[in-house]
Structures are given as structure tokens and as C-alpha cells.
C-alpha positions as a Python dict, from the first residue, in 0.01 Angstrom:
ca = {
    (1, 'M'): (0, 0, 0),
    (2, 'A'): (-260, -40, -271),
    (3, 'I'): (10, -34, -539),
    (4, 'D'): (345, -204, -492),
    (5, 'F'): (603, -1, -684),
    (6, 'E'): (838, -300, -668),
    (7, 'L'): (608, -459, -928),
    (8, 'S'): (638, -168, -1172),
    (9, 'G'): (782, -254, -1510),
    (10, 'Q'): (657, -612, -1500),
    (11, 'G'): (348, -575, -1719),
    (12, 'P'): (-24, -548, -1647),
    (13, 'S'): (-66, -903, -1518),
    (14, 'A'): (189, -842, -1239),
    (15, 'A'): (-6, -554, -1086),
    (16, 'P'): (-367, -498, -1196),
    (17, 'M'): (-502, -172, -1054),
    (18, 'S'): (-814, 38, -1034),
    (19, 'L'): (-867, 411, -993),
    (20, 'E'): (-935, 346, -624),
    (21, 'D'): (-596, 170, -593),
    (22, 'I'): (-422, 471, -751),
    (23, 'Q'): (-606, 713, -521),
    (24, 'E'): (-509, 504, -218),
    (25, 'A'): (-144, 493, -331),
    (26, 'A'): (-141, 871, -379),
    (27, 'V'): (-272, 926, -26),
    (28, 'E'): (-31, 671, 125),
    (29, 'C'): (261, 840, -56),
    (30, 'G'): (160, 1177, 93),
    (31, 'F'): (-19, 1332, -204),
    (32, 'T'): (-325, 1478, -32),
    (33, 'K'): (-529, 1789, -97),
    (34, 'P'): (-477, 2058, 166),
    (35, 'G'): (-767, 2116, 401),
    (36, 'V'): (-941, 1783, 340),
    (37, 'V'): (-987, 1590, 663),
    (38, 'S'): (-850, 1238, 688),
    (39, 'S'): (-1196, 1095, 756),
    (40, 'K'): (-1297, 1171, 396),
    (41, 'P'): (-1264, 894, 134),
    (42, 'N'): (-943, 872, -68),
    (43, 'A'): (-1129, 988, -378),
    (44, 'Q'): (-1172, 1329, -210),
    (45, 'R'): (-832, 1336, -35),
    (46, 'A'): (-598, 1222, -314),
    (47, 'N'): (-401, 1485, -503),
    (48, 'L'): (-365, 1289, -826),
    (49, 'N'): (-229, 1591, -1014),
    (50, 'G'): (74, 1609, -785),
    (51, 'F'): (113, 1231, -782),
    (52, 'F'): (106, 1211, -1160),
    (53, 'K'): (333, 1512, -1206),
    (54, 'V'): (628, 1360, -1020),
    (55, 'L'): (586, 1041, -1222),
    (56, 'G'): (575, 1227, -1553),
    (57, 'V'): (219, 1139, -1653),
    (58, 'T'): (-104, 1335, -1680),
    (59, 'C'): (-381, 1079, -1641),
    (60, 'V'): (-479, 737, -1505),
    (61, 'S'): (-423, 557, -1835),
    (62, 'G'): (-82, 723, -1874),
    (63, 'F'): (9, 615, -1521),
    (64, 'K'): (-97, 256, -1585),
    (65, 'K'): (97, 242, -1912),
    (66, 'R'): (410, 383, -1751),
    (67, 'F'): (376, 169, -1436),
    (68, 'H'): (340, -152, -1632),
    (69, 'G'): (615, -65, -1880),
    (70, 'E'): (886, 94, -1664),
    (71, 'K'): (1046, 48, -1324),
    (72, 'L'): (924, 344, -1116),
    (73, 'P'): (1036, 472, -778),
    (74, 'C'): (781, 513, -501),
    (75, 'P'): (698, 885, -531),
    (76, 'Y'): (685, 1143, -254),
    (77, 'P'): (557, 1504, -259),
    (78, 'D'): (895, 1684, -269),
    (79, 'M'): (1039, 1448, -531),
    (80, 'T'): (1197, 1624, -827),
    (81, 'P'): (1006, 1516, -1137),
    (82, 'L'): (1321, 1400, -1317),
    (83, 'I'): (1128, 1117, -1475),
    (84, 'A'): (899, 1368, -1642),
    (85, 'E'): (1198, 1555, -1784),
    (86, 'K'): (1349, 1231, -1917),
    (87, 'V'): (1023, 1135, -2085),
    (88, 'W'): (980, 1481, -2230),
    (89, 'E'): (1332, 1469, -2376),
    (90, 'E'): (1269, 1122, -2521),
    (91, 'E'): (938, 1233, -2672),
    (92, 'Q'): (1103, 1540, -2822),
    (93, 'S'): (1379, 1324, -2970),
    (94, 'I'): (1126, 1085, -3122),
    (95, 'A'): (911, 1371, -3250),
    (96, 'S'): (1208, 1540, -3414),
    (97, 'R'): (1293, 1221, -3600),
    (98, 'S'): (941, 1142, -3718),
    (99, 'T'): (781, 1485, -3765),
    (100, 'P'): (764, 1609, -4123),
    (101, 'Y'): (973, 1915, -4185),
    (102, 'A'): (981, 2179, -4455),
    (103, 'V'): (1226, 2124, -4739),
    (104, 'R'): (1301, 2365, -5022),
    (105, 'S'): (1306, 2208, -5363),
    (106, 'K'): (1485, 2351, -5669),
    (107, 'S'): (1167, 2529, -5770),
    (108, 'T'): (1180, 2720, -5435),
    (109, 'K'): (845, 2576, -5331),
    (110, 'T'): (820, 2446, -4979),
    (111, 'S'): (697, 2091, -4939),
    (112, 'L'): (665, 1856, -4647),
    (113, 'S'): (899, 1565, -4620),
    (114, 'S'): (967, 1299, -4356),
    (115, 'D'): (1269, 1094, -4264),
    (116, 'D'): (1103, 769, -4378),
}
């Protein structure tokens, strides 16, 4: 396999990767576009949207960041994107703690305040 998921979570030096490596991994994990013959190059066959969705990312840079920073399972097409839900919940939790919110002062004017 172009990408060894056993190396995930060990930083960028443990598993450098290119777009071609990601496309090859997607195809090897079963994420292919319907109707595209197997003789076509991986760039045309790979369903990166599906591959990224089950891993909870939306783009190549997001995948690389997540792969290098977290231990990831080897994905498969019918995999429930639980990782995506976990990340979304974590992001919502962080956002709710750091996002300014409206506070009423004694003068009844609304102003923005943050938790800092």
C-alpha cells in the first residue's frame, strides 16, 4: 500500500506522502469511482471524496495533518465516519469556548465578549 496506516500519528517524517500516494491508497482501500475501468490511472479512479469523508477530512492537506497527528484506522467504503463525528464534536466544543458571544451590559447594549 502506498500509505501505511500503521505509521499514522507518528509525525510527517515517519510517513512522507504525495497526492499520488493518497490516490493509490484510496484505490487500494476500495474507494473508486463507479464506471471507471481499472486500466485508468489512480488519479482518475480514486474517489477521494469518499476516502476523506470516512476519515473526517475534506482535503489533501487536512488528510496529511490528521494522518501525521493521529492514529487512524485503515478506511474502507462502508466504514461509519465516526472519526468525523468525533472531530466535529471536538471542533464545536473548542469553538463554543473561544467564540465571542453576546453579553448584555447594565446599559442594555449588546457587546461582544470572549472567555479570555
